[in-house]
TORDRENNU-944123 format. One record per atom (N, C-alpha, C, O): residue in three letters; x negated, y, z. Coordinates in pm, whole numbers, plus 50000, padded with zeros to 5 digits. Atoms other than C-alpha are relative to their C-alpha. Layout:
BEGIN
alaXYZ;...
***
This chain:
BEGIN
met499494990149918;met548042212613037;met499585014349954;met498405017449936;thr500364987050035;thr548342248412938;thr500605009750105;thr501285005350198;asp499504990349900;asp549202280413129;asp501265005149963;asp501775013950033;phe498834993650063;phe552302286712911;phe501324995150088;phe502255002950109;trp498735005849952;trp554882263313092;trp500175001850156;trp501315002850201;pro499744999849850;pro554302265813476;pro500655013850019;pro500195024049967;gly499254988749952;gly556822290513625;gly501155003249896;gly501935012449923;lys498914997350094;lys559192290213321;lys501144990150032;lys500934978450066;arg498865007149995;arg562732279013345;arg500474996549852;arg500685004949765;val499695004750129;val563652256313053;val501264991849990;val501524983550077;leu498855007950036;leu566852242412905;leu499754991149875;leu499404995849766;val500085008750114;val566722212112689;val501394993949971;val501734984450042;thr498805006450039;thr570182204212521;thr499644986449937;thr498654985049866;gly500345013150058;gly570302167912428;gly498864993650072;gly498234984450019;gly501155005749932;gly567732160312684;gly500004985550041;gly498974979450070;ala499925014149967;ala569092126312760;ala499884990849880;ala499924978649891;gly500125007450121;gly568702116312398;gly498524994949974;gly497624996250056;phe501165005750049;phe565932099812204;phe498795009950005;phe497845008350083;leu501014990449998;leu563822129712121;leu499965008950130;leu498905013250176;gly499884991549875;gly565052149412428;gly499214993550114;gly498545000550190;gly500715006849896;gly563622123012657;gly498425001949982;gly497705005150076;ala501484998550025;ala560142124412496;ala499565014750031;ala498545017150095;leu500394987049971;leu560152162112507;leu500065003450141;leu499195011050183;gln500054998149861;gln561072162912872;gln498734994250064;gln498115000750148;arg501275005949952;arg558152139412945;arg498795009249961;arg497955011850046;leu501174991450038;leu555672161612755;leu500005013450066;leu498965018350108;leu499944987549921;leu556952193712910;leu499564998050145;leu498835006350198;ser500405001849859;ser556542179513259;ser498464997850001;ser497795002750093;asn501375001050002;asn553052169313162;asn499285013049973;asn498125014750011;ala500614987250026;ala552422204113044;ala500125010050113;ala499625021250103;gly499934991549886;gly553322218313386;gly501285007050020;gly501365016250103;cys498694994249983;cys557002226913344;cys500754992750109;cys501014980750095;thr499435005649882;thr558682220413676;thr501415004650021;thr502074999250110;asp498624994949995;asp561972239813627;asp500644997149869;asp500665005249777;leu499485005450125;leu563692219113367;leu501424994650020;leu501684985850101;ala498605004850003;ala567452215113300;ala500304992449876;ala499934996849766;ala499625007550116;ala568802188413072;ala501304992950030;ala501334981050059;pro498635005549973;pro572582183813121;pro500384990549905;pro499994991049788;arg499415010050092;arg574442153612988;arg501345006849949;arg501985015150014;ser498814994850067;ser577282161112748;ser501184997150087;ser502135004950080;ala498855002849921;ala579682145212992;ala500265010550112;ala501335012050170;asp499914990549878;asp578862172313249;asp500185014249939;asp500925022649992;val499954986250056;val578382202713017;val500274997549851;val499354993649780;asp499575002050141;asp580262200312679;asp499825013249926;asp500655022249930;leu500454988350069;leu578452225712466;leu500775002149871;leu500485011749799;arg499154997450119;arg581052221712186;arg501015011250033;arg501595017349944;his499054988549965;his583202246712384;his499205013450033;his498305013650118;ala500824987649995;ala581932282412356;ala500055005650151;ala499035010450202;glu499984995449871;glu583112291812700;glu499044992650101;glu498404998650187;thr500825008349921;thr581302263212862;thr498545003149969;thr497735004150062;ala501454997350045;ala578042270512666;ala499605014150063;ala498525015650120;thr500304985949967;thr578192308012750;thr499795000750161;thr498795005850213;ser500174999849860;ser578832303213122;ser498794992650051;ser498044997550136;tyr501135008649949;tyr576312274813169;tyr498675007149980;tyr497815007550068;ile501344994050031;ile573522293213004;ile499725012850066;ile498595016050102;ala500054987749920;ala574312325913167;ala499634996950140;ala498805004050196;asp500175002849857;asp574322310013511;asp498524994050008;asp497824997250104;leu501365006949990;leu571062289513444;leu498875011449976;leu497835011450041;ala500874989150036;ala569332320413299;ala498524995049969;ala497544998950033;pro501335006050039;pro566472300213125;pro499125010349923;pro499595019849860;asp501004991750076;asp563332316112984;asp499984995249856;asp499685003349768;leu500115007350120;leu563492291812691;leu500984989449983;leu501214981550075;val499055011350027;val566052269412528;val499524991849883;val499134997249779;phe500205008850115;phe565392238912314;phe501344993949967;phe501944987150050;his498645006050036;his568572229212126;his499734986949911;his499474987049791;leu500185013850076;leu568212192212035;leu501464992849998;leu501644983449921;ala498755006949991;ala571822182112117;ala500634998749853;ala500735008449778;ala499395001850142;ala573442166611798;ala500844987850007;ala500724980150102;arg499255013050023;arg575882139411687;arg499284994649867;arg499335000849761;val500805005950104;val573752117411464;val500264984949977;val500724978050068;gly499865014150026;gly573882083411300;gly499224996649862;gly498635005249797;gly500465003850140;gly572702063810991;gly500985002149908;gly501985008749932;ile499044998250118;ile574342061210655;ile501344995650036;ile502315002750009;gly498655005749958;gly577162039810793;gly500805010150082;gly501965013050051;ala499314991349913;ala578032064011065;ala500365013749927;ala501405019749952;asn499744987850076;asn577762094110830;asn501194998749907;asn502015007849893;met498845001850088;met580172079210585;met501324997250077;met502405000750029;ala498755003549929;ala582662066710852;ala500645013350064;ala501865014550062;lys499454988749935;lys583072100811034;lys499345012349961;lys498765018650049;pro500674988350046;pro581742129310822;pro500575012850064;pro499795021750098;ala499484988149949;ala584172155310955;ala499655002850137;ala499325014050175;glu500484998449858;glu583412148511319;glu498555003750008;glu498205012350089;ile501434997250000;ile579652148911248;ile499795014849969;ile499055022050035;tyr500184986050048;tyr579962181811062;tyr500475009350112;tyr499695017750157;leu499514991149898;leu582132198911321;leu499295001250130;leu499025012150182;asp500635000749867;asp580492187411638;asp498575007049989;asp498225015050076;asn501344994050015;asn576942197511511;asn500115014949977;asn499285022450027;leu499884986850028;leu578192230211382;leu500385008250132;leu499885019150162;leu499664992949869;leu579892238711720;leu498815001150095;leu498525011550153;leu501144999949905;leu576872228111921;leu499015010549973;leu498565017550064;gly501024990550027;gly574472249611736;gly500525014650018;gly499915022950085;thr499414987149986;thr576652279411708;thr500225005150135;thr499965016850163;asn499744995949861;asn577602280212069;asn498745001150074;asn498655010350155;val501284998149916;val574042274812210;val499255012549945;val498665019750026;ile500654988650048;ile572612301611977;ile500625012950055;ile499905021750101;glu499344989249944;glu575212326512084;glu499855002050146;glu499565012950195;ala500204999049849;ala575072318612448;ala498585003950036;ala498415011750130;ala501294995949978;ala571342321812440;ala499775014949969;ala499015021550040;arg500114986050037;arg571632356012270;arg500665009050116;arg500085018950161;his499344991549901;his574142369312526;his499244999550134;his499225009450207;ala500735001549879;ala572032355812814;ala498585005849989;ala497785004850082;asn501414993550013;asn568912374212674;asn498814989950009;asn497694993450049;val501165010149994;val566872341312648;val498825005549911;val498975010749801;ala501144994750079;ala563382350212542;ala499724993449873;ala499234999649779;lys500325007150120;lys563102322412289;lys500944988849996;lys501234982650098;thr499225011450021;thr565342296912139;thr499554992249885;thr499494997249773;val500595009350094;val563942266411958;val501114990349952;val501584981750027;val498915009150054;val566532249211734;val499334989549907;val498624992749811;val500585009850082;val565572215411595;val501074995049891;val502104989549930;gly499255003950115;gly567172208211250;gly499804986349959;gly499554977550041;thr500135012750060;thr566972179711017;thr499535000449861;thr499825009649785;ile500515001450140;ile565222167910703;ile501224996649902;ile501094997249779;cys498885003450083;cys568722157510583;cys500615013549937;cys501505012649852;ser499524987850065;ser569352194810495;ser499385001849857;ser499945008949773;tyr500584998150141;tyr567082192510189;tyr500894994849892;tyr501614985149914;pro499285005250122;pro568672188009841;pro499754986149970;pro498654981249995;lys500215013850030;lys569172153209726;lys498754997649912;lys497984988349936;phe501185001050089;phe566592157509455;phe499035011550024;phe499125022049961;thr500914989949972;thr563772176809601;thr498564995749964;thr498184984349989;pro501445004650041;pro560112177009467;pro499284995950133;pro499405002250238;val500755006549894;val557912155709691;val498565005049997;val497975004949888;pro499444999149865;pro556442165809927;pro500855012450020;pro500585023049963;phe499014989249980;phe559332187410050;phe499305012250061;phe498665011550165;ser500444987449947;ser558352223110093;ser501225007750047;ser502315006749992;glu498874992049938;glu560442246710311;glu500655009449907;glu501805013049929;glu499414991050103;glu561032269310012;glu501064992549922;glu501894999149859;ser499075007450079;ser563062241409855;ser501414997250060;ser502284991349997;leu498805002049938;leu565832241410108;leu501285003749932;leu502284996549942;trp498864994750061;trp568232262109904;trp500054997449862;trp500705005449795;thr500085002350137;thr567612247109566;thr501034989649941;thr501144987149821;gly499015009250048;gly570422221609567;gly500754994450112;gly500464997950226;tyr499085005349901;tyr573042202109756;tyr499394986850067;tyr498814978649997;pro500485011749931;pro572082175510017;pro500554986749942;pro501614986449878;glu499495013050036;glu572402138409946;glu501374997150067;glu501504999750186;glu498614999349961;glu576182131009982;glu500264994650145;glu500965000750226;thr499685005349869;thr576172108810282;thr499395008250118;thr499865007250232;asn500684991949896;asn573922132610478;asn500575015049999;asn500355022750092;ala499574986050021;ala575632165110352;ala500665006450124;ala500205016950168;pro499334993549893;pro578022171810640;pro499105003550119;pro499195014250180;tyr500924997449883;tyr575302167910906;tyr498905010149957;tyr498535019250032;gly501044990050043;gly572672186010699;gly500375013849984;gly499575022750012;ile499544986450026;ile574702215810612;ile500295006850137;ile499935018250166;ala499724994549860;ala575982219310974;ala498645004850072;ala498585015050140;lys501334996449931;lys572372220111095;lys499325011849928;lys498645020349986;leu500724988250083;leu571212243310807;leu500695012950040;leu500045023350042;ala499294988149958;ala573912268010920;ala499355006650122;ala499455018750143;gln500664994749878;gln571952271711243;gln498715007849969;gln498305016650045;leu501084991850046;leu568952284211051;leu500405012949960;leu499755022749996;val499464987150045;val571062311410883;val500445008050125;val500245020150132;his499544993649875;his572522319311225;his498815006650080;his498905017750132;leu501214993749933;leu569092324911376;leu499395011149925;leu499025021249984;gln500524989050075;gln567832345411094;gln500845012650005;gln500355023950010;ala499104987850000;ala570962367411098;ala499965006750130;ala500035019050136;asn500114994349862;asn570702371911477;asn498715007550017;asn498685018450074;arg501274992550000;arg567072381011444;arg500045012649940;arg499555022449996;gln499954987450078;gln567792406811181;gln500795010450075;gln500395021950090;gln499114990149943;gln570712422211365;gln499855003650144;gln500085015050187;tyr500134998249851;tyr570042417411732;tyr498614998150051;tyr498404999650171;gly501425002949954;gly566332409611752;gly499924987150080;gly498964985450155;gln500175013149925;gln567012374611896;gln498814992149947;gln498634990349826;gln501165008050031;gln563892354311902;gln500314984749998;gln500494978450102;gly499625014350015;gly564622319311766;gly499184993949885;gly498945000549785;ile500745008450104;ile562672293211561;ile500794987649964;ile501624982250038;tyr499195011650052;tyr563922264911346;tyr498984989449945;tyr498194992349856;leu500955011150038;leu562022231211309;leu500754988849939;leu501924986749973;met499445011450075;met562732201311085;met499114988950011;met498174987949933;pro500815013549999;pro561252168111190;pro500524991549897;pro501704992449862;thr499655010150090;thr561322141110946;thr500544987950086;thr500714988950208;asn499345011349937;asn562772106411022;asn499224996250127;asn498014994650114;leu500675003349883;leu561902097811389;leu500094985250030;leu501034978749984;tyr499905013549960;tyr561142063811537;tyr499184999150133;tyr498425008350165;gly500815001549881;gly559672050511866;gly500874993850123;gly502074991450111;pro499225005149877;pro560692037112215;pro501035009650043;pro500845021750048;gly498844991049953;gly564022049612337;gly501025002849889;gly502025009749909;asp499064996750116;asp565682050111993;asp501294991750019;asp501374982850105;lys498745007349991;lys569212037511941;lys500034988149910;lys499724989149791;phe499995012650069;phe569632001611839;phe501394995449990;phe501604983849954;asn498605003650022;asn573352001011835;asn500365000949847;asn500135011249784;pro499865000550145;pro574411990211480;pro500915011249955;pro500785015549840;ala499134989350048;ala577082016911467;ala499345012449979;ala499875020349901;val500654987050016;val574682045511488;val498484999249969;val497845009649951;ser501445000350011;ser571182033011439;ser499465003949864;ser500095001549761;his500674996850129;his568842046111175;his499194987949945;his499294976849999;val500575012850078;val566692023410937;val499074992350083;val499134980050082;ile501075008149918;ile563812014111176;ile500674991650102;ile500524979450096;pro499395007949903;pro565842003211472;pro501034989949944;pro501264979650006;ala499085008350052;ala568401987611248;ala499344986649947;ala499794975249965;leu500805011450043;leu565771966311080;leu499294991750102;leu499204979550091;ile500555007949889;ile564021956711391;ile500974991750071;ile500634980550106;lys498985008549937;lys567261944611551;lys500404988649915;lys500534977449964;lys499595010750087;lys568281924911246;lys498944988549995;lys499254976649999;cys501105009650018;cys564891908311214;cys499764992550136;cys499494980550134;val500105006749873;val564651900511589;val501114991150018;val500824979950060;asp498945007549999;asp568071886711584;asp499944986549916;asp500304975549957;ala500125010950096;ala567391865111280;ala498884990050049;ala499064977850047;arg501065008149950;arg564091852711422;arg500494991850124;arg500194979950133;asn499625007049882;asn565681843511756;asn501114988949965;asn501144978350028;ser498945010050038;ser568691825011589;ser499544990149897;ser500224980049878;gly500435008650100;gly566711808611319;gly500715001649868;gly500764992349787;ala499234996350117;ala568751826111046;ala499054999649876;ala497905003749888;pro500825000450120;pro567411820910692;pro499645012849928;pro498675013849853;ser500054988250068;ser567911856010581;ser500525011950080;ser501305010850174;val499374987949934;val568561891810679;val500525008849890;val499845010349789;glu499364991550097;glu570891914910484;glu499465014150023;glu499505019150136;val500404986549989;val569451949210413;val500655008449890;val500725004949772;trp499224990850088;trp571381978610266;trp499065005249893;trp497885008049913;gly500694992150096;gly570441993009939;gly499124990449907;gly499254978149911;thr500915006550083;thr567801983009685;thr498534998650050;thr497764990549998;gly501354999849945;gly564631989809892;gly499175010349919;gly498005012349951;ser500884990450079;ser563472016009630;ser499875013050060;ser498895019750029;ala500034987549928;ala564192046309847;ala498735000950078;ala498174990550113;ser501114998049914;ser561312060510040;ser500265009450107;ser501105018350092;arg499754991149880;arg561112077210380;arg498495002250053;arg497514995350022;glu501144995849920;glu558482093810595;glu500404999750144;glu501435005250182;phe499535001549863;phe558462084910966;phe499045006350094;phe497835005350078;leu500794992149895;leu557242105611263;leu500324994050137;leu501474993550180;tyr499905004949864;tyr556552089911604;tyr500635010750098;tyr500215022250101;val499304991349919;val558832105111856;val499195009050096;val499585020650111;asp500874992049932;asp556022117412087;asp499295010249915;asp499065021549958;asp500664990650083;asp554322133211802;asp500965011649966;asp500535023149956;ala498954990350036;ala557542151611715;ala500135009250119;ala500145021550104;ala499824991249872;ala557942163912078;ala498805008850010;ala498935020650044;gln501234991149989;gln554312176312072;gln500125011749909;gln499855023149944;gly499854989250106;gly554992195611761;gly500895010450039;gly500635022350017;ile498994990249951;ile558022211611909;ile499495009250107;ile499805021150108;ile500514992449903;ile556112222012216;ile498935010349946;ile498815021549995;met500984991950047;met553292235912012;met500665012249924;met500175023449932;ala499324988950058;ala555712256711806;ala500605010150096;ala500545022250075;ala499464991249901;ala557482269612117;ala498935009050055;ala499265020250093;glu501164992949942;glu554022281812239;glu499525009949900;glu499165021049940;his500874992350090;his552622296311921;his500745005449878;his500165013749807;tyr499354995950132;tyr555252301911635;tyr501135008750040;tyr501895005550132;asp499004989849976;asp557512331811630;asp500685005849876;asp501335016249886;asp499604994650120;asp558482336611269;asp501464994649968;asp501944985050030;ala498725003450041;ala561862334111102;ala500154988349912;ala501194981749912;glu499835011350097;glu561112308010839;glu499894986550068;glu499164984450165;pro500035014349947;pro561742271010899;pro498704993049984;pro497884997049902;val501205007149994;val559012246310966;val500204985649995;val500934980650081;asn500025014750006;asn558632209510862;asn499074994450119;asn498065000550154;leu500805008649922;leu557302184211114;leu499954986049940;leu500984979449928;gly500025013550060;gly556082152310959;gly498654993550018;gly497784999150085;ala501205007449989;ala553342126710929;ala499204998749862;ala498084993649854;thr500514999750136;thr552732131010550;thr499794986249928;thr499134985449824;asp500085013550068;asp553002093510469;asp501254995649959;asp502154994450043;glu498735003750061;glu555732082510235;glu499924984349981;glu498914978949939;leu500075015050006;leu556752044910247;leu501364995349944;leu502415000149987;ala498755005450052;ala559342025710045;ala500704991050105;ala500064984450186;ile499295007149897;ile562102009810245;ile499684985849986;ile499584978850087;lys500415014650019;lys561181975710082;lys498814997550077;lys498814987550149;asp501175002849935;asp557731978510220;asp500215001750149;asp499604994250225;leu499704998549857;leu559041990610558;leu500614987450052;leu500184982550157;ala499365011949956;ala561301960510585;ala499054987850002;ala499094979850096;glu500975011850002;glu558611935310491;glu499035001350115;glu498694991350178;leu500874997649891;leu556281952210746;leu500644996950137;leu499994990450220;ile499215003049878;ile558871950111031;ile500234984850013;ile500074979250121;ala499775014349992;ala559691914410948;ala498674992350033;ala498684982250104;gln501425006349967;gln555891905310965;gln499715002850149;gln499314993750222;leu500384997149855;leu555421923411303;leu500954992650096;leu500564988350204;val498975007149907;val558581907711451;val499744984349994;val500074977150089;gly500155014550018;gly557631872911322;gly501154992749935;gly501344980749956;phe498965005850072;phe560641867411103;phe499454995849864;phe498905003949789;glu500625004750133;glu559641845610803;glu501034996449906;glu500714989249812;gly498935003050104;gly562931843110619;gly500065010849892;gly499195019349874;glu499804991450122;glu564351861110318;glu500575014050037;glu501415014650127;leu499364987149983;leu565171898910310;leu500925000149876;leu500414999249764;ala499015000150101;ala568431899810101;ala500595013749984;ala501325018650070;trp499604986250010;trp569081933609956;trp501395001149933;trp501654995349828;asp498684997950039;asp572651944509916;asp500185012549922;asp500465023049979;ser500124988350083;ser572561967809616;ser501385007749991;ser501455018849938;ser498714993950001;ser576321975209660;ser500045012350107;ser500885021250099;lys500074989849901;lys575341997309961;lys499115010949949;lys498275008649861;pro500774988650050;pro573862032409918;pro498654998950051;pro498424993150156;asp501414997949953;asp570102039309939;asp499855012550079;asp498905013450157;gly500154987149943;gly570672074710060;gly499105007449911;gly498915003949795;gln500844991850081;gln568312101609948;gln498874992349932;gln498234984450001;pro501035008450074;pro565872087209682;pro498615000350061;pro497994989950078;arg501314999649938;arg562662100009841;arg500015011350109;arg500755021250103;arg500204990049897;arg561572118810152;arg498554999350050;arg498074989050095;cys501344998249948;cys558142131210244;cys499755015350004;cys499915021949901;val500094985949988;val557422166210374;val498625005949996;val497644999550033;asp501224991450005;asp554752192810320;asp499885006050145;asp500775013150193;thr500194995749859;thr553282199810673;thr499095012250005;thr498615016150111;thr501074989449999;thr551072228610562;thr500345011950096;thr499495017750163;arg499634987649910;arg553122255910748;arg499754996050142;arg499225004150218;ala500205003649856;ala553012236711075;ala498574999450039;ala498195003450150;arg501405000849972;arg549342230111048;arg499355013350006;arg498475015250090;glu500664986750006;glu548392266110967;glu500615009450107;glu499925018250159;ala499354990049916;ala550942283711192;ala499694995650147;ala499365004450226;phe500295003149863;phe550422263611517;phe499234986650024;phe499274980650132;gly501005010749984;gly547932235311448;gly500574986150018;gly499874977450067;phe499435012849992;phe550262206311437;phe499614989449901;phe499684992049781;ala500325011450085;ala549132172411297;ala500424987950079;ala500144986850198;ala499555012049929;ala550722138611375;ala498734991450021;ala497814991349940;thr501235007849966;thr548242114911544;thr500324984650010;thr499354976950011;thr499615013249974;thr550112081611586;thr499964990849885;thr500764992949794;asn500085009350107;asn549092052311356;asn501484992949980;asn502144988750075;phe498545004850023;phe552412039911193;phe500174985550046;phe501114982350118;glu499815013949960;glu551882003311238;glu499874998250152;glu500584989850208;gln500065001049858;gln550852007611598;gln501285006350068;gln501765001450171;gly498734995649952;gly553882028711656;gly501104992149984;gly502014992450068;leu498955010150015;leu556072002511511;leu499854988350097;leu500854982950143;arg500295010349901;arg554481976611737;arg500415004250139;arg500934996050214;thr499584994949869;thr555101998012042;thr501615001249999;thr502234998550102;thr498574999350002;thr558752003411931;thr500614985850012;thr501534983550090;ile499525013949987;ile559301966111877;ile499894994150141;ile500814987650190;asp500225005549867;asp557791957112215;asp501005006950101;asp501555000550190;trp498984994049910;trp560021983512387;trp501414994749979;trp502154992950075;tyr498675004650029;tyr563121971212216;tyr500134985150066;tyr501124982350134;glu499905014349944;glu562421933612317;glu499965001250149;glu500514992250212;ala500064999449857;ala561781944912673;ala501275006350057;ala501635003650171;his498804991649959;his564941968112691;his501164998649910;his501815008449877;thr499095001950097;thr567311951312457;thr501435005150032;thr502065012149953;ala498644995149967;ala570581957512642;ala500155014650008;ala501155020449964;glu499914985449995;glu569741993112716;glu499955006949852;glu500695016249821;ala500184994650126;ala568622000012362;ala501294998649910;ala501625007649833;glu498845003150084;glu571761984212203;glu501265007650065;glu502275009049995;ala498904992649945;ala574092003812444;ala499985014049971;ala500985020749999;arg500124985850031;arg572912037612331;arg500805004349879;arg500714997849775;thr499054995550110;thr575372056312109;thr499795014349972;thr500465019949886;
***
C-alpha cells in the first residue's frame, strides 16, 4: 500500500483481459477504489467519438491502455490486417482522448513484438528502430510502436504526459487457452493436458524448438506497470522482463514433465518458429523505478497449469 493511489480515478482499458485483470487486482490492493474497466462490448474504443466522449465524461486522473487485439503466430498469420488496424485505432483514440481530457498521465503498454527480427540479445530499448519486426508479428508490433511515436510527439508539441512500457511474453493464471488465439505456454499446456488425459502417444509442436523466449509472470508485469506509473515520467520506452532466456524445446519438455505427459513431442518444422530469440535488457526499468521480477519460472508454470485444470472451460472460452 502506498499513498499514491487512494483518491485517484483510474481507467484501465482492456481491464477484463489477462494482464488487465491482474493489474486491477494489484491496483485495488494498492488502495485504488475508483477504478473503471469497461468491456469492449460496452465501450468500443476503436471509434474515436466513443473514446473521446467516454474518457471526457469519466475524467480519470490516470489511464492505463492495455486494450489490444492479440494472438499467437497462427492468429497473426490469419488476420494481420485486422490485428494491425484494431490495435492502431485503439491506441490512437485512447491517447488523443486522454490528451483532450487533460488526463494527468497515460500509461501505454506496448509489446516486445515491436523489436526487429534480428536484435542483439538482450534486447535494449535503443534497438527498437534498427530493423523490421519478425514477419508474423510485424502488423501487431508496428501498430503498437506507432503509439510510442504518438506519445512522444504529443509530449513534444502539447506537453502530454505519457509513458510506454514493453513487457516480454506473459504467462500465468487467467491466460487464453483457446487454440485460435493462445500463445506458446497456454498452447503447450493444453496440448499436453489433452494428450495425457486421452492417452495420446505424441503432441505436435510448431517449429523446430530452436527459438528462444523470455517469460514474465503476469502479476510481476502488473507490478512493474504500477511502479512505472508511480515513478517514471520520461519519454523513452522501457522493457519489463525477467531476464531468463529459454529455448522453446526446453519449455515444451518442462511443461510435459509438469503436466505428467510421458509421450513424444513431435516437432513440425514446416510451421514457423517466429522470432529467433527474445530476451530483454531490464536495466532501465531497474534503475528508473526499481522493478525486478520475483516469480520463479517453474513455480509460475505450476500455478498456471493448476489454474487451467481447475478452470478449463473458462480458460478455453477466452478469445
